[in-house]
N, C-alpha and C positions, 0 to 999 in steps of 0.2 A: 678315676675312679675308687674309689674307698675300701679299705682291706674290710673284712666282714665284721669286726667288731667296731668300728671305726659308727660311734651313733648316730649319723647319718645315713649310712648302711639304714636302718631299722626304718628311717621314715622314707628313704625309694620305692621303700616296698612296699611299702602303702600308698603312699603317695609321690608317685616320680618329679610331675613337674615344680611340686612345693617346695620339695629336698633339693631341686635345681637350683630355686628363687632365692630360697634361702641360702644357700653354699654361694650365692651371689653375692646379695648383700652382705655376708658373713666377710667375702675377699675385701671389701671398702674398709674394715675395721683397723684404725691405727694401731693397735696391739691386738696381739694374739688373742681368739678366745679360749677360757678354759674349758678340759673337758667336764667337771662337771655344769657346769652350765651350758651345755650342748647336749646334756644328759637331760638336764631340766627342761629345755626347749624340745627335744623328741618327746621325751613324757607326757608334756602336757599338750602340744599339737595331737598326739595322737589321741589323748580322752577325748580331745574337744573334734577330732575327725569322728570318731566314733558315735559322735554324737551328732555331726551336720557339717557337709564338706567346708561350707562356707566358713562356718563357728574356727575349723582344724586350720584353716590356711589363715585366719585373720589371727591367731592365738598363736601362730607360726612364725609368722613376718613379724609380728608385734615385739614378739623374745626378740628376735632376726635384727631388727631395726635400731633398740637400746642397746643390746650388746658392741653395738658400732659406735658408740658413746659408753666407752668403758662402764658397760654394765649399770647406767642410768637407771635407776628405780625399778632394775626387775623382782627384785620384792615385794616391793608394790603393786606391780602391775599381776605378777602372780597369788598373790592374796587376793585381788580384787577380782581378777578375771576368773579365779576358779570360784568365789563366792557366790561370782553373778552368775556364771555358768551354771550353777545348780539352780537356778530358774529357770531354765530353756537358753537353747543356743540363741536366741534371738539376739536376747537382751548379750549375751554373754560375746555375741561377733560386734555387736555396736559399741561395747565397752574396751575391749580389745583392740579395736581400729583406731577409737577414737584419745583414747586414753594415753597412745603413744607419743604424741605432740606434746603432749602435757605435761608428762613426766620429762618430757628428749630436752624442755628447756629450764627444765632444770629450777624455776622456780615453785616453792614450799604454798604461798598463797593462792595460786591460780589453781593447784592439783586441789587445794580443799574447795574453793570456790565451785569448782567443776565438781567435786564429790555432792556438796549441796544445793547444786542447781541440779543433778540428775537426782535426786532422791526427792527434790519439790516435783521436778516431770513424772516423772514414774508414780507416783501418786493421781495423776490425772489419767496415767496407762501409760504402755511403754511405746505406744504408737504418738507420742508427742516429742521421741528422743532425737531419730532417724534424721531429720531436714536440720534442728538448730544445733547437732552435734556436728554436720558436716558442716555446716557455717562456721563450726568455732575452730574445725582443724583447715580451713581454707584460710583461715586466720590466721592462725600460728605458723601458717607453710610461709607467711612472711613476715614473720618473725615481729608481729604484733601483740607481746606478750602483755602490754598495758591496757591495749586493745581487746585482748581474750578477757580480761577481769573489767571491763567494764560490759562485756557482753554477757558473760555468765550471771553477772548480776540485774543484766536490762533480764536475761529468763526467768531468774527466781521471783523479780516483779511480775512479771508475765504471768506465770504460771502458779501462784501462792495466792491466789483470789476464785470468789466464784467464777466458772465459767460453765455456758453449756459443750458439748460435745463438737458442736459444728464451731465455736468459737477458737476451741482447742488447735483443732481441725490447720482450722483456717492459718493461725498462729505460728504454725509448725514448715508454713510457706510464704509469707506473708513478712515475719522479722528476720530470716536467713537472709531474704532475698534485699529486704532495705539497707537492711548492716552492709552488704556486701557492694550495692550501690553507691554508698557513700564515700565521698572524696576520702583519699586515707590519711590526710593531714587533718580532716574534718570528724573524725571518724568518732573518737574519744566523745568529743563533749556533742554529736548529735546523738549517740551512742543514750547521752545523760540525757540530753532532751525529750526521745523517748520513752526512757523509764520512768521520770518524771511523770511526763502521762499516762502512763501504759495502768499506773498506780491508780491516778483518778479512775479512768473508765478506757476501757478498751476500742469503746469508737474514738474516741479523742486521739489516741495512737495511731488508729488508723488513719484519720482525716491529716494528721502531723504529718505520715507517710507520703500520702497526696501531694501534701505542700513541698515537701521538699522536692518531690519533681519537680514541680511547678517552680522555683524557683527559690524559697526555703537554704536550700543547700549553700546557698553564694552568703549567704548573715556568717558575720564572725560571731564568736564564742558570747560577747555579754548582751553581740546585739540577738542573737537567736534566745536568749534568758528574755531579755526585755520584751521580745515580743510574745514567746509563750505567756509571759503574766498577763498580757495584753486579752492573749483570746482565751485563758480561764478568769480575770474578771467579769470576759462578755459569757461565758459557761456558767458562771453561776446565778447568772441574770435569765439566762435562754439557750440550751442545751447546741439546739439548731443555731442559733448565732457564735456560737461559740467553735463551731463544726466548720462552720461555711468561711471562719477567719484564719481558721487554721491551715483548711486545704484552700486555703488561696481564692475561694471562690467569691469573694465579696470586692468590692470596687472599694472599702477602707482597706482592707487588707493587702491587697494588692498595691495600693497607696504606700500605705507604712512599708510594706517589706521593700521597695525602690526606695528610700526614703533611707532606710538605714541602711542599705548595700552599700560597702567600698566594693564591694572584686568586681572585677570584670570579664565578661564572657565574651570568648574569641567570636562566638558569632554573631556578638552585637558589633564589631567593630573590622569584622575579617572585609565587608565589600570597600569600607572606605580606604583599607589598607593594603587591598588588594589593585584598587586606581593608581592610589601613590606609586607602589613599588613599577607596575606596567607604566608608569608615564617615568621613573628615572630611567628605567634601564631599557623599555622600546621593546620591551618581552612578552609575551605571555605569563610569568612568573605565579604560580598558586600561594597562593596564602592556606597552608594545611595543619589543626592540629596534631600534637605530637604524640598527642594519646601517652604523651606523662606527665599529669599534672602533679608541680612542684614536689621531685621526689627528692628523698637520701637516703641515707644509709642505713639511719630507723627511722622506721615511722612514728611518727608522733610529733617527731623533734620539724623544726623550720628547716625544712628543702630549699635546695638552691631552683629557682626556675630555670629549666632545657629548655637551648633556643637550638637550630643546626640547619644547615640549607643544605641543597647539592643543584644541580642545573633546571631540573622543572620547578623545585616547591621553594619555600621559605616554612618552615617549622618552629609555630610556636605553641607554651601551653594552653592549655583548654579555656584556664582562666587564669588570670593574673589580680595576688591578694597583698601584696609583698609593703604596702604604702596603708594606715589605715585613712588616708584622704583619697576619693574613689577617682579624681583629679590626674591625683601620679601615678596613679597604678595605669589608669588611660594613657596617658605620657610616657609608662612605661613600652609599653607595649609598641607604641608608633618610634620610640627610640630603636627595640631590637630590631624591629622591620625594616628600618634606615639601615642600621648598623649592616645586615645579615643581606640587604641589599645590593650593597657596597663590592660583598665578593663577585655578585654576577657581574655588576656593573663597571670593575675594575680586572676582572680577569682571571678570577682564581681558577676557574672551570677549563682556564685557556691555557692551561698546565700542559706543556710538549715535555716528554718524558727524554728521549735521545740530545737535544739541546741542553736538556738540565743535565744529563751523564759529559754531553762535551764541556759544559763550562765546569763541572768537577774531575776534568781528567786529568789538572793539574796533580788534585790531591794522592790520587791514585799510581800506584808506584811504578806501573809500565803500560806500554800501551796495549801488551799484550790484553792486560786486566781488565782496560776499558775496552778495550773488545769481548770479551768474555763477557763482563755487564752488560753490554750490547745486544748479545747473542741472548743471555738470558731476556732481556725486556721482548724480544719477537718470541718468545714462548709464550709469555704471558697472555694467554685470551679474556675475553668476559670482563677486562678490570680496569677502571678509567687510569690513565695516564700517569695521576697522581699517585693511585696503590702499585701500579706496575712498576713505579721509580721509587718508592719507599721499600717496599721485596727487593731491593737489592741491598739494602743494608743488612746488620748482622744483628743490632740492635732494631728493631722496626718502630716498638713505640718510641724510644729517643728519638727519632729521626721524627718521627710522625708530629715529635712534640716539639721540639726546635722548627721544624717547619710553620706550623702554627703559629708560633710566638713572631719569627721574621714576619709571616704574612701578614697578621693582624698588625703590626708596626706598619708595614707599607700601605696597606689600606689606611690606618691613620693619618700618614704621612699624605695621600691623596685626597683625602677628607677636606683635610686643613687646607690644599691648597684652591681646592674645587666648592665645598660647601664649609666652610668656619660654621656655618648658624647649626650645623649638626653637631658637630664637634662639639663647641656650644653646651648644646642644648643635651645631648647627651653621653658625654665622655663623662661627665663627673657623677655621674648616677653608676655608671663602672666604677669609676677610682674608688667612690666611697665603699662600694661592695668590698675591691678586693684588698681594699686596707682592713676589712673585720676579718677577711679572711684570713690574712699574713699574720694578722695580731692574736685572732681566736689557735692559731697553729700552735702544737708542743713542739714539734721539732722542724727548724728554718726546712727550708725545702728552696733549694738555689733556682727549679723550671718556675714555683710561684714567683718567687723577684727579678726572673727575667724579663716574665711575660709582663708583671706589674710596670717593668720600665721602661720595655722595647714598645711592648703593645698596646700598653696604656699610658705612657708617658708619664 
């Protein structure tokens, strides 16, 4: 409860729910918020609420979010929202909402591009803003600032031309959806390709979006540029032929795309991998898409191929395009499936927590401590044996990392005994990648070197 002269008391009188949400956001701020900034927030939120509730909420929440990151861009937010708010609450709300992630990025170029794209789109009508700006906010939420700049450039090129109302309206749906569907690590160059086409003809851009869904998304940057150049040569001679080529509706375009493709989609190799794993393990282990295509800490950077497994399935990336040769990417899928299936075949998931605890008894100080740990095991329900065992450690993450290192070392040893061919084929790829990771480290990390030595030999 605030005292009567606290700035948020005035906001709570006008809109208690908004005041509560604002306070919850401000509680997450790293440093206390100055009272003069709170007064600014409340005054502008009340002004916006007097025009429309949704506008007032966008202003109040926008200020609050900016204040959690050391008041980044507050003056800019105030200037733009007040100016646009005078043109009506609809535009004011849109700007107050989608300006926030732009300012929170701290990127001056992104802000400049945002303002430019907004001006271009508003010349066509306020109806063009909602969908595209929501698309930008989703993009920035993932931390992809570079992608955000390319996306805004695409919007400028798309709307800075003669368009019918129907074309403008259609693009407010198709462009954000097309960008959202692009694989994160390919998004920047796929947006650049779309931008190149949208400057030539909206129809060509729409055909390209269709082609992406059908298989063009698998092409690498240079291959995609080459494909589009081939399409535009046809387009110069015949608009219909060019569009059919871009949308992969002709036999020649399908064959050209396949010839240029080095990425292997999981769907293409899934049946073969499933048969192999079933033969190896004697169990109906499913091969599934892990839903996390080549992710990394920063969007746009070359990421790691993520693979994991449990007793029921092996989870692999939607596609693999690590190598510039198609056959090598196919072999990587096979190697990953072989290594993961070894965990099922050699009993990783048959872990017995009680036996492990008995084996570790010599490390515990007293018999009472062993009994206490055993009692704790029985209280843990709904978890695997391994999860229950690792939960007994004070530093669970370290225990999990060490278990993984030594378990992968055990599996490597078993593979060397029973399947030396798999080791010769699969291990060099893993060793090369581990070497690259270790060399790229700014600080030496003991666990990485332990994994390199014990798990990968």
